[in-house]
C-alpha positions as CSV (number, residue, x, y, z in Angstrom):
1,M,-1.7,-13.3,-9.3
2,L,-2.6,-10.0,-7.6
3,S,-6.0,-8.9,-6.5
4,P,-7.6,-6.2,-8.6
5,I,-6.7,-3.5,-6.0
6,A,-3.1,-4.5,-5.8
7,Q,-2.9,-4.8,-9.6
8,A,-4.3,-1.3,-9.9
9,V,-1.6,0.1,-7.7
10,L,1.1,-1.6,-9.6
11,D,-0.4,-0.6,-13.0
12,A,-0.7,3.0,-11.9
13,F,2.9,3.0,-10.9
14,L,4.1,1.4,-14.1
15,C,2.0,3.8,-16.2
16,S,3.1,6.9,-14.5
17,P,5.2,9.4,-16.5
18,G,8.9,9.3,-16.1
19,E,11.6,6.8,-16.8
20,E,10.8,3.4,-18.3
21,P,10.4,0.5,-15.9
22,M,13.6,-1.4,-15.4
23,P,13.4,-5.1,-16.3
24,G,13.8,-7.4,-13.4
25,W,13.3,-4.6,-10.8
26,D,11.4,-5.6,-7.7
27,Y,8.6,-3.0,-7.9
28,G,6.4,-4.9,-5.4
29,R,9.0,-4.5,-2.6
30,D,9.4,-0.8,-3.2
31,L,5.7,-0.1,-3.6
32,A,5.0,-2.1,-0.4
33,A,7.4,0.1,1.5
34,A,5.8,3.2,0.1
35,L,2.3,2.0,1.1
36,R,3.5,1.1,4.6
37,A,5.0,4.5,5.0
38,A,1.7,6.1,3.8
39,A,-0.3,4.0,6.1
40,D,1.8,5.1,9.1
41,Q,1.3,8.8,8.1
42,V,-2.4,8.5,7.4
43,V,-3.2,6.6,10.6
44,P,-0.4,7.1,13.1
45,V,-0.2,5.2,16.4
46,P,-1.7,6.1,18.7
47,I,-4.8,6.6,16.6
48,D,-6.3,10.0,17.3
49,A,-10.0,9.2,17.1
50,K,-12.9,11.0,18.7
51,T,-15.2,8.0,18.9
52,P,-14.7,4.2,19.0
53,E,-16.4,4.0,15.6
54,E,-13.8,6.5,14.1
55,H,-11.0,4.5,15.7
56,W,-12.1,1.3,14.1
57,A,-12.7,3.0,10.8
58,L,-9.2,4.4,10.7
59,L,-7.7,1.1,11.8
60,G,-9.6,-0.5,8.9
61,V,-8.1,1.9,6.4
62,K,-4.6,1.3,7.8
63,N,-5.1,-2.5,7.7
64,K,-6.4,-2.3,4.0
65,L,-3.3,-0.4,3.0
66,L,-1.0,-2.8,4.8
67,A,-2.8,-5.8,3.2
68,I,-2.2,-4.3,-0.2
69,A,1.5,-3.7,0.7
70,D,1.8,-7.4,1.9
71,E,0.3,-8.6,-1.3
72,L,2.6,-6.5,-3.5
73,K,5.7,-7.6,-1.6
74,G,4.6,-11.3,-1.7
75,A,4.0,-11.2,-5.4
76,Y,7.8,-11.0,-6.0
77,D,9.1,-13.2,-3.2
């Protein structure tokens, strides 16, 4: 069972316009990869922060995205 946030990401993907979802496809793995790539783009290493507070805030955002990615990938393992 996914957390409400991870479920919302999966639901948004499955309800997006376009082709119908393919039965048996591992969407969690693919969504996890997309979220990891987004996290690396939003908060690249090294983190370009002006203050320690900003550094930790950005790292927190990245860690939240990576946690959702881990959850989505783990849901289908």
